[in-house]
ZADO-1210 file (C-alpha; in nm, 4 decimals, padded with zeros to 6 digits):
<atoms>
<atom x="21.3806" y="11.9303" z="03.4895" code="MET" pos="1"/>
<atom x="21.0266" y="11.8029" z="03.5890" code="ARG" pos="2"/>
<atom x="20.8917" y="12.0761" z="03.8293" code="LYS" pos="3"/>
<atom x="20.6283" y="12.3508" z="03.7963" code="THR" pos="4"/>
<atom x="20.7231" y="12.6189" z="03.5881" code="VAL" pos="5"/>
<atom x="20.7585" y="12.9404" z="03.7334" code="TYR" pos="6"/>
<atom x="20.9814" y="13.1696" z="03.5290" code="LEU" pos="7"/>
<atom x="20.9211" y="13.1445" z="03.1615" code="LEU" pos="8"/>
<atom x="21.2205" y="13.2295" z="03.0026" code="LEU" pos="9"/>
<atom x="21.5673" y="13.3148" z="03.0754" code="CYS" pos="10"/>
<atom x="21.9110" y="13.4040" z="02.8879" code="ALA" pos="11"/>
<atom x="22.2404" y="13.3761" z="03.0608" code="MET" pos="12"/>
<atom x="22.5537" y="13.4894" z="02.8516" code="VAL" pos="13"/>
<atom x="22.8760" y="13.3066" z="02.8135" code="PHE" pos="14"/>
<atom x="23.1969" y="13.3760" z="02.6428" code="SER" pos="15"/>
<atom x="23.4338" y="13.0580" z="02.6060" code="PHE" pos="16"/>
<atom x="23.7852" y="13.1519" z="02.7461" code="VAL" pos="17"/>
<atom x="24.0557" y="12.8825" z="02.8764" code="ASN" pos="18"/>
<atom x="23.7346" y="12.7981" z="03.1156" code="THR" pos="19"/>
<atom x="23.3827" y="12.8626" z="03.0592" code="VAL" pos="20"/>
<atom x="23.2970" y="13.1745" z="03.2502" code="LYS" pos="21"/>
<atom x="22.9348" y="13.3254" z="03.2598" code="ALA" pos="22"/>
<atom x="22.8602" y="13.6864" z="03.3230" code="ASP" pos="23"/>
<atom x="22.6151" y="13.7619" z="03.5741" code="GLU" pos="24"/>
<atom x="22.2657" y="13.8124" z="03.4705" code="GLY" pos="25"/>
<atom x="21.9206" y="13.6314" z="03.4001" code="MET" pos="26"/>
<atom x="21.6630" y="13.8158" z="03.1565" code="TRP" pos="27"/>
<atom x="21.3204" y="13.7688" z="03.0409" code="ILE" pos="28"/>
<atom x="21.3665" y="13.8070" z="02.6529" code="PRO" pos="29"/>
<atom x="21.1632" y="14.1300" z="02.6083" code="MET" pos="30"/>
<atom x="21.4285" y="14.2958" z="02.8299" code="LEU" pos="31"/>
<atom x="21.7554" y="14.1080" z="02.7084" code="ILE" pos="32"/>
<atom x="21.8043" y="14.3687" z="02.4308" code="GLY" pos="33"/>
<atom x="21.8865" y="14.6276" z="02.7066" code="LYS" pos="34"/>
<atom x="22.2195" y="14.4063" z="02.7276" code="ASN" pos="35"/>
<atom x="22.2734" y="14.4289" z="02.3404" code="TYR" pos="36"/>
<atom x="22.5809" y="14.6469" z="02.3317" code="GLU" pos="37"/>
<atom x="22.7561" y="14.4398" z="02.5925" code="GLN" pos="38"/>
<atom x="22.6648" y="14.1121" z="02.4319" code="MET" pos="39"/>
<atom x="22.7933" y="14.2798" z="02.0710" code="LYS" pos="40"/>
<atom x="23.1275" y="14.3277" z="02.2600" code="LYS" pos="41"/>
<atom x="23.1528" y="13.9916" z="02.3847" code="GLN" pos="42"/>
<atom x="23.1029" y="13.8674" z="02.0335" code="GLY" pos="43"/>
<atom x="22.7463" y="13.8434" z="01.9652" code="PHE" pos="44"/>
<atom x="22.6713" y="13.8572" z="01.6009" code="LYS" pos="45"/>
<atom x="22.2823" y="13.8527" z="01.5467" code="LEU" pos="46"/>
<atom x="22.0659" y="14.1865" z="01.5774" code="THR" pos="47"/>
<atom x="21.8515" y="14.2823" z="01.9030" code="ALA" pos="48"/>
<atom x="21.5490" y="14.1781" z="01.7349" code="LYS" pos="49"/>
<atom x="21.6937" y="13.8361" z="01.6834" code="ASP" pos="50"/>
<atom x="21.6845" y="13.8102" z="02.0533" code="LEU" pos="51"/>
<atom x="21.3090" y="13.9055" z="02.0862" code="TYR" pos="52"/>
<atom x="21.0650" y="14.0240" z="01.8493" code="ASN" pos="53"/>
<atom x="20.6993" y="14.0107" z="01.8934" code="ALA" pos="54"/>
<atom x="20.5979" y="14.1278" z="01.5637" code="ASN" pos="55"/>
<atom x="20.8433" y="13.9100" z="01.3663" code="GLY" pos="56"/>
<atom x="21.0444" y="13.5944" z="01.3813" code="SER" pos="57"/>
<atom x="21.3309" y="13.5689" z="01.6354" code="SER" pos="58"/>
<atom x="21.4913" y="13.3267" z="01.8762" code="LEU" pos="59"/>
<atom x="21.1768" y="13.2998" z="02.0738" code="LYS" pos="60"/>
<atom x="21.0232" y="13.0819" z="01.7854" code="ASP" pos="61"/>
<atom x="21.2607" y="12.8298" z="01.7823" code="ALA" pos="62"/>
<atom x="21.2408" y="12.7684" z="02.1674" code="ILE" pos="63"/>
<atom x="20.9432" y="12.5718" z="02.2732" code="VAL" pos="64"/>
<atom x="20.7772" y="12.4801" z="02.6088" code="HIS" pos="65"/>
<atom x="20.7929" y="12.1365" z="02.5916" code="PHE" pos="66"/>
<atom x="20.5056" y="11.9464" z="02.7672" code="GLY" pos="67"/>
<atom x="20.4687" y="12.2297" z="03.0119" code="GLY" pos="68"/>
<atom x="20.7869" y="12.1279" z="03.2098" code="PHE" pos="69"/>
<atom x="21.0833" y="12.1216" z="02.9801" code="CYS" pos="70"/>
<atom x="21.2543" y="12.3297" z="02.7154" code="THR" pos="71"/>
<atom x="21.2951" y="12.2119" z="02.3507" code="GLY" pos="72"/>
<atom x="21.4735" y="12.3807" z="02.0573" code="GLU" pos="73"/>
<atom x="21.3475" y="12.3578" z="01.6966" code="ILE" pos="74"/>
<atom x="21.6550" y="12.2594" z="01.5044" code="VAL" pos="75"/>
<atom x="21.5080" y="12.1945" z="01.1320" code="SER" pos="76"/>
<atom x="21.2582" y="12.3664" z="00.9012" code="ASP" pos="77"/>
<atom x="21.0636" y="12.0257" z="00.9613" code="LYS" pos="78"/>
<atom x="20.9906" y="12.1047" z="01.3231" code="GLY" pos="79"/>
<atom x="21.2545" y="11.8544" z="01.4523" code="LEU" pos="80"/>
<atom x="21.2918" y="11.9233" z="01.8427" code="ILE" pos="81"/>
<atom x="21.5900" y="11.8290" z="02.0398" code="PHE" pos="82"/>
<atom x="21.5152" y="11.8072" z="02.4250" code="THR" pos="83"/>
<atom x="21.6442" y="11.6259" z="02.7228" code="ASN" pos="84"/>
<atom x="21.6062" y="11.2355" z="02.7645" code="HIS" pos="85"/>
<atom x="21.4475" y="11.2795" z="03.0967" code="HIS" pos="86"/>
<atom x="21.2025" y="11.5383" z="02.9475" code="CYS" pos="87"/>
<atom x="21.0894" y="11.2734" z="02.6785" code="GLY" pos="88"/>
<atom x="21.1191" y="10.9753" z="02.9541" code="TYR" pos="89"/>
<atom x="20.7481" y="10.9180" z="02.9839" code="ASP" pos="90"/>
<atom x="20.6812" y="10.9491" z="02.6066" code="ALA" pos="91"/>
<atom x="20.9554" y="10.6853" z="02.5358" code="ILE" pos="92"/>
<atom x="20.8323" y="10.4595" z="02.8346" code="ALA" pos="93"/>
<atom x="20.4761" y="10.4821" z="02.7256" code="SER" pos="94"/>
<atom x="20.5895" y="10.3561" z="02.3534" code="ASN" pos="95"/>
<atom x="20.7777" y="10.0524" z="02.5213" code="SER" pos="96"/>
<atom x="20.6493" y="09.7039" z="02.5215" code="THR" pos="97"/>
<atom x="20.8009" y="09.3701" z="02.6374" code="ALA" pos="98"/>
<atom x="20.8352" y="09.2907" z="02.2650" code="GLN" pos="99"/>
<atom x="20.9811" y="09.6281" z="02.1618" code="ASN" pos="100"/>
<atom x="21.1304" y="09.7966" z="02.4749" code="ASN" pos="101"/>
<atom x="21.2763" y="10.1041" z="02.3193" code="ILE" pos="102"/>
<atom x="21.3271" y="10.2365" z="02.6583" code="LEU" pos="103"/>
<atom x="21.5963" y="09.9982" z="02.7281" code="ASP" pos="104"/>
<atom x="21.7314" y="09.9503" z="02.3674" code="ASN" pos="105"/>
<atom x="21.6660" y="10.3260" z="02.2138" code="GLY" pos="106"/>
<atom x="21.4693" y="10.4207" z="01.9172" code="PHE" pos="107"/>
<atom x="21.5322" y="10.6161" z="01.5904" code="TYR" pos="108"/>
<atom x="21.2492" y="10.6352" z="01.3212" code="ALA" pos="109"/>
<atom x="21.3797" y="10.5802" z="00.9647" code="LYS" pos="110"/>
<atom x="21.1285" y="10.7903" z="00.8064" code="ASN" pos="111"/>
<atom x="20.8040" y="11.0192" z="00.8990" code="TYR" pos="112"/>
<atom x="20.5820" y="10.7170" z="00.9106" code="GLY" pos="113"/>
<atom x="20.7650" y="10.5389" z="01.2048" code="GLU" pos="114"/>
<atom x="20.7733" y="10.8270" z="01.4236" code="GLU" pos="115"/>
<atom x="20.5318" y="10.7606" z="01.7095" code="LYS" pos="116"/>
<atom x="20.2342" y="10.9797" z="01.8334" code="PRO" pos="117"/>
<atom x="20.2610" y="11.0851" z="02.1825" code="ILE" pos="118"/>
<atom x="19.9237" y="11.1115" z="02.3291" code="ASP" pos="119"/>
<atom x="19.8919" y="11.4059" z="02.5722" code="GLY" pos="120"/>
<atom x="20.2126" y="11.5549" z="02.4685" code="LEU" pos="121"/>
<atom x="20.2264" y="11.9233" z="02.3521" code="PHE" pos="122"/>
<atom x="20.4662" y="12.2033" z="02.3021" code="VAL" pos="123"/>
<atom x="20.3898" y="12.5979" z="02.3108" code="ARG" pos="124"/>
<atom x="20.5445" y="12.8585" z="02.1140" code="PHE" pos="125"/>
<atom x="20.5796" y="13.2110" z="02.2876" code="LEU" pos="126"/>
<atom x="20.3992" y="13.4641" z="02.0787" code="GLN" pos="127"/>
<atom x="20.4453" y="13.7646" z="02.2763" code="ARG" pos="128"/>
<atom x="20.4979" y="13.9270" z="02.6366" code="MET" pos="129"/>
<atom x="20.3415" y="14.2330" z="02.7977" code="GLU" pos="130"/>
<atom x="20.4092" y="14.3889" z="03.1335" code="ASP" pos="131"/>
<atom x="20.0731" y="14.4258" z="03.3176" code="VAL" pos="132"/>
<atom x="20.2129" y="14.5530" z="03.6300" code="THR" pos="133"/>
<atom x="20.0253" y="14.8608" z="03.6396" code="ALA" pos="134"/>
<atom x="19.6938" y="14.6955" z="03.5808" code="GLN" pos="135"/>
<atom x="19.7535" y="14.4515" z="03.8534" code="VAL" pos="136"/>
<atom x="19.8739" y="14.7216" z="04.1112" code="ASN" pos="137"/>
<atom x="19.5828" y="14.9487" z="04.0123" code="GLU" pos="138"/>
<atom x="19.3263" y="14.6527" z="04.0821" code="ALA" pos="139"/>
<atom x="19.4882" y="14.5573" z="04.4163" code="THR" pos="140"/>
<atom x="19.5563" y="14.8907" z="04.5436" code="LYS" pos="141"/>
<atom x="19.5029" y="14.9177" z="04.9262" code="GLY" pos="142"/>
<atom x="19.4455" y="14.5322" z="04.9512" code="LEU" pos="143"/>
<atom x="19.6430" y="14.3410" z="05.1939" code="LYS" pos="144"/>
<atom x="19.6771" y="13.9682" z="05.2643" code="GLY" pos="145"/>
<atom x="19.4428" y="13.6836" z="05.1479" code="ALA" pos="146"/>
<atom x="19.2154" y="13.9670" z="05.0030" code="GLU" pos="147"/>
<atom x="19.4848" y="14.0945" z="04.7847" code="LYS" pos="148"/>
<atom x="19.5983" y="13.7541" z="04.7053" code="ALA" pos="149"/>
<atom x="19.2470" y="13.6864" z="04.5862" code="SER" pos="150"/>
<atom x="19.1909" y="13.9813" z="04.3783" code="LYS" pos="151"/>
<atom x="19.5507" y="13.9242" z="04.2133" code="MET" pos="152"/>
<atom x="19.4339" y="13.5847" z="04.0927" code="LEU" pos="153"/>
<atom x="19.1179" y="13.7459" z="03.9701" code="GLU" pos="154"/>
<atom x="19.2963" y="14.0026" z="03.7671" code="VAL" pos="155"/>
<atom x="19.5400" y="13.7333" z="03.6228" code="PHE" pos="156"/>
<atom x="19.2396" y="13.5683" z="03.4933" code="ASN" pos="157"/>
<atom x="19.0932" y="13.8444" z="03.3273" code="THR" pos="158"/>
<atom x="19.3934" y="13.9763" z="03.1552" code="ILE" pos="159"/>
<atom x="19.4690" y="13.6109" z="03.0562" code="SER" pos="160"/>
<atom x="19.1316" y="13.5574" z="02.9024" code="LYS" pos="161"/>
<atom x="19.1413" y="13.8774" z="02.7091" code="ALA" pos="162"/>
<atom x="19.4600" y="13.7680" z="02.5542" code="ALA" pos="163"/>
<atom x="19.3127" y="13.4668" z="02.4142" code="VAL" pos="164"/>
<atom x="19.2076" y="13.5031" z="02.0474" code="THR" pos="165"/>
<atom x="19.1539" y="13.1572" z="01.9307" code="GLY" pos="166"/>
<atom x="19.1130" y="12.7874" z="02.0237" code="PRO" pos="167"/>
<atom x="19.4927" y="12.7223" z="02.0107" code="THR" pos="168"/>
<atom x="19.6096" y="13.0556" z="02.1943" code="ILE" pos="169"/>
<atom x="19.7036" y="13.0211" z="02.5730" code="GLU" pos="170"/>
<atom x="19.7764" y="13.2859" z="02.8244" code="ALA" pos="171"/>
<atom x="19.9053" y="13.3410" z="03.1779" code="ASN" pos="172"/>
<atom x="20.0141" y="13.6313" z="03.3927" code="VAL" pos="173"/>
<atom x="20.3395" y="13.5259" z="03.6026" code="LYS" pos="174"/>
<atom x="20.4793" y="13.7362" z="03.8893" code="ASP" pos="175"/>
<atom x="20.8272" y="13.8341" z="03.8988" code="PHE" pos="176"/>
<atom x="21.0518" y="13.9955" z="04.1878" code="TYR" pos="177"/>
<atom x="20.8366" y="13.8667" z="04.4587" code="LYS" pos="178"/>
<atom x="20.5037" y="14.0003" z="04.3263" code="SER" pos="179"/>
<atom x="20.6528" y="14.3398" z="04.2239" code="ASN" pos="180"/>
<atom x="20.6208" y="14.2907" z="03.8777" code="GLN" pos="181"/>
<atom x="20.3628" y="14.1194" z="03.6590" code="PHE" pos="182"/>
<atom x="20.4069" y="13.9860" z="03.3011" code="ILE" pos="183"/>
<atom x="20.1566" y="13.8451" z="03.0460" code="LEU" pos="184"/>
<atom x="20.2803" y="13.5633" z="02.8368" code="PHE" pos="185"/>
<atom x="20.0926" y="13.4605" z="02.5349" code="VAL" pos="186"/>
<atom x="20.1492" y="13.1310" z="02.3693" code="TYR" pos="187"/>
<atom x="20.0540" y="12.9163" z="02.0575" code="GLU" pos="188"/>
<atom x="19.9770" y="12.5468" z="02.1512" code="ARG" pos="189"/>
<atom x="20.0662" y="12.2455" z="01.9387" code="PHE" pos="190"/>
<atom x="19.9130" y="11.8789" z="02.0167" code="ASP" pos="191"/>
<atom x="20.0636" y="11.6656" z="01.7545" code="ASP" pos="192"/>
<atom x="20.4022" y="11.5710" z="01.8737" code="ILE" pos="193"/>
<atom x="20.5864" y="11.2585" z="01.7876" code="ARG" pos="194"/>
<atom x="20.8823" y="11.0666" z="01.9141" code="LEU" pos="195"/>
<atom x="21.1713" y="11.0429" z="01.6565" code="VAL" pos="196"/>
<atom x="21.4607" y="10.9165" z="01.8322" code="GLY" pos="197"/>
<atom x="21.6213" y="10.8380" z="02.1955" code="ALA" pos="198"/>
<atom x="21.9266" y="10.6761" z="02.2870" code="PRO" pos="199"/>
<atom x="21.8965" y="10.3639" z="02.5145" code="PRO" pos="200"/>
<atom x="21.8145" y="10.4624" z="02.8702" code="GLN" pos="201"/>
<atom x="22.1613" y="10.3312" z="03.0121" code="ASN" pos="202"/>
<atom x="22.3085" y="10.6152" z="02.7901" code="ILE" pos="203"/>
<atom x="22.0220" y="10.8524" z="02.8471" code="GLY" pos="204"/>
<atom x="22.0279" y="10.8103" z="03.2361" code="LYS" pos="205"/>
<atom x="22.3542" y="10.6811" z="03.2866" code="TYR" pos="206"/>
<atom x="22.4300" y="10.6670" z="03.6485" code="GLY" pos="207"/>
<atom x="22.0836" y="10.5848" z="03.7361" code="GLY" pos="208"/>
<atom x="21.9499" y="10.9539" z="03.7923" code="ASP" pos="209"/>
<atom x="21.6483" y="10.9783" z="03.5421" code="THR" pos="210"/>
<atom x="21.6154" y="11.3752" z="03.6103" code="ASP" pos="211"/>
<atom x="21.9047" y="11.5956" z="03.6494" code="ASN" pos="212"/>
<atom x="21.9544" y="11.6637" z="04.0075" code="TRP" pos="213"/>
<atom x="22.2929" y="11.5224" z="04.0549" code="GLU" pos="214"/>
<atom x="22.6303" y="11.6514" z="03.9049" code="TRP" pos="215"/>
<atom x="22.8598" y="11.5827" z="03.7801" code="PRO" pos="216"/>
<atom x="22.6723" y="11.4048" z="03.5056" code="ARG" pos="217"/>
<atom x="22.8248" y="11.2137" z="03.2198" code="GLN" pos="218"/>
<atom x="22.4717" y="11.1126" z="03.0234" code="THR" pos="219"/>
<atom x="22.3610" y="11.1459" z="02.6871" code="GLY" pos="220"/>
<atom x="22.0512" y="11.3380" z="02.8455" code="ASP" pos="221"/>
<atom x="21.9010" y="11.3860" z="02.4919" code="PHE" pos="222"/>
<atom x="21.5729" y="11.2756" z="02.3031" code="SER" pos="223"/>
<atom x="21.4280" y="11.3752" z="01.9465" code="VAL" pos="224"/>
<atom x="21.0760" y="11.4719" z="01.8687" code="PHE" pos="225"/>
<atom x="20.8976" y="11.6751" z="01.5928" code="ARG" pos="226"/>
<atom x="20.5946" y="11.8988" z="01.5876" code="VAL" pos="227"/>
<atom x="20.3299" y="11.8155" z="01.3356" code="TYR" pos="228"/>
<atom x="20.0611" y="12.0649" z="01.2048" code="ALA" pos="229"/>
<atom x="19.7788" y="12.0593" z="00.9621" code="ALA" pos="230"/>
<atom x="19.8478" y="12.1176" z="00.5934" code="LYS" pos="231"/>
<atom x="19.7891" y="12.4714" z="00.6236" code="ASN" pos="232"/>
<atom x="20.0666" y="12.4822" z="00.9061" code="ASN" pos="233"/>
<atom x="19.8082" y="12.5634" z="01.1723" code="ALA" pos="234"/>
<atom x="19.7995" y="12.3831" z="01.4917" code="PRO" pos="235"/>
<atom x="19.5823" y="12.0391" z="01.4837" code="ALA" pos="236"/>
<atom x="19.5165" y="11.7491" z="01.6897" code="LYS" pos="237"/>
<atom x="19.6752" y="11.4119" z="01.5833" code="TYR" pos="238"/>
<atom x="19.5824" y="11.3194" z="01.2303" code="ALA" pos="239"/>
<atom x="19.7612" y="11.0520" z="01.0155" code="ALA" pos="240"/>
<atom x="19.7661" y="11.3292" z="00.7185" code="ASP" pos="241"/>
<atom x="19.9142" y="11.5890" z="00.9498" code="ASN" pos="242"/>
<atom x="20.2601" y="11.7118" z="00.8032" code="VAL" pos="243"/>
<atom x="20.6042" y="11.8298" z="00.9764" code="PRO" pos="244"/>
<atom x="20.5460" y="12.2023" z="01.1108" code="TYR" pos="245"/>
<atom x="20.7312" y="12.4626" z="00.9270" code="LYS" pos="246"/>
<atom x="20.8724" y="12.6811" z="01.2117" code="PRO" pos="247"/>
<atom x="20.9173" y="13.0771" z="01.1811" code="LYS" pos="248"/>
<atom x="21.2602" y="13.0076" z="01.3151" code="LYS" pos="249"/>
<atom x="21.4803" y="12.7248" z="01.3739" code="PHE" pos="250"/>
<atom x="21.8620" y="12.6849" z="01.5174" code="LEU" pos="251"/>
<atom x="22.0971" y="12.5361" z="01.2712" code="PRO" pos="252"/>
<atom x="22.3070" y="12.2666" z="01.4037" code="VAL" pos="253"/>
<atom x="22.6828" y="12.3435" z="01.3419" code="SER" pos="254"/>
<atom x="22.9480" y="12.0508" z="01.3961" code="ILE" pos="255"/>
<atom x="23.2271" y="12.3102" z="01.3705" code="LYS" pos="256"/>
<atom x="23.2673" y="12.2768" z="01.7711" code="GLY" pos="257"/>
<atom x="23.3679" y="12.5884" z="01.9818" code="VAL" pos="258"/>
<atom x="23.6909" y="12.7837" z="02.0204" code="LYS" pos="259"/>
<atom x="23.8437" y="13.0480" z="02.2473" code="LYS" pos="260"/>
<atom x="23.6363" y="13.3464" z="02.2431" code="GLY" pos="261"/>
<atom x="23.3139" y="13.2142" z="02.1179" code="ASP" pos="262"/>
<atom x="22.9862" y="13.3682" z="02.2157" code="PHE" pos="263"/>
<atom x="22.7108" y="13.1407" z="02.3689" code="SER" pos="264"/>
<atom x="22.3739" y="13.2085" z="02.5032" code="ILE" pos="265"/>
<atom x="22.1483" y="12.9639" z="02.6909" code="VAL" pos="266"/>
<atom x="21.7573" y="13.0344" z="02.6167" code="TYR" pos="267"/>
<atom x="21.4996" y="12.8340" z="02.7609" code="GLY" pos="268"/>
<atom x="21.2399" y="12.7713" z="03.0509" code="TYR" pos="269"/>
<atom x="21.3632" y="12.7161" z="03.3766" code="PRO" pos="270"/>
<atom x="21.1806" y="12.5818" z="03.6760" code="GLY" pos="271"/>
<atom x="21.2314" y="12.8576" z="03.9062" code="ARG" pos="272"/>
<atom x="21.5067" y="13.0948" z="04.0214" code="THR" pos="273"/>
<atom x="21.5843" y="13.3006" z="04.3059" code="ASP" pos="274"/>
<atom x="21.8369" y="13.4637" z="04.1028" code="ARG" pos="275"/>
<atom x="21.7334" y="13.8143" z="04.2137" code="TYR" pos="276"/>
<atom x="21.6983" y="13.7240" z="04.6030" code="LEU" pos="277"/>
<atom x="21.8221" y="13.9874" z="04.8228" code="THR" pos="278"/>
<atom x="22.0785" y="13.9246" z="05.1060" code="SER" pos="279"/>
<atom x="21.7722" y="13.9699" z="05.3294" code="TYR" pos="280"/>
<atom x="21.5836" y="13.7018" z="05.1461" code="GLY" pos="281"/>
<atom x="21.8903" y="13.4898" z="05.1561" code="VAL" pos="282"/>
<atom x="21.9234" y="13.5149" z="05.5582" code="ASP" pos="283"/>
<atom x="21.5196" y="13.4491" z="05.5904" code="LEU" pos="284"/>
<atom x="21.5462" y="13.1204" z="05.3767" code="ALA" pos="285"/>
<atom x="21.8705" y="13.0045" z="05.5453" code="THR" pos="286"/>
<atom x="21.8369" y="13.1197" z="05.9066" code="GLU" pos="287"/>
<atom x="21.4702" y="13.1810" z="05.9959" code="LYS" pos="288"/>
</atoms>
């Protein structure tokens, strides 16, 4: 989904029954543990710290912010990423030529040496989150309108800069609940990302819709990339002798399928959401 990212991470719980039914709820990872007991009753078999752990490996370390506009999942101990075809579309197209049109014909690297470096593509791993609402509210107390908005941006920048501890660390503050809560997000950025595989675009964008705005969809909407790092496993710019990144956590791929009662969770980076919009907000958006 190509759009400006507003909310950073969400989770939604499902239980497979005769039809797929989603429980109500969308949570940022550092708060989803509050639902742990209910999730256990629905079949969740991991621990609360497996959901989010700022001081150790957890699901957050297997989910990447892909290119600044999509979600990707690390699915191997060698940095392999699954993402959507439409998320990798530009990378695939930019490596296509008249002689070797991998966008039309598809592409699968047979070894590391055939994987294609993508200039400008990056992924970010979430390191930690911190509620900074009190700091923002204190700094903007008594202010209104443009003056408050200007001061808020100033405070965001100050908090973000203080959280950056190295050249590969990035941070930003996002507002939630219509600027009633403010959360700092701190990331580690990797810039050596290579294309590993993609289906022909008549599969990846079957039906002619490159992005995912039309439903129902029956597309093979996937592409495969890999994160590379320096030999010490640290982030590094592209270099021929970089090696596949060894993640703190990865999602093992199962081919067993699902059965009635299985638990599932969606964990990723949505573009934006009005999940918590009040009835008054809905009225304002639709009627005013």
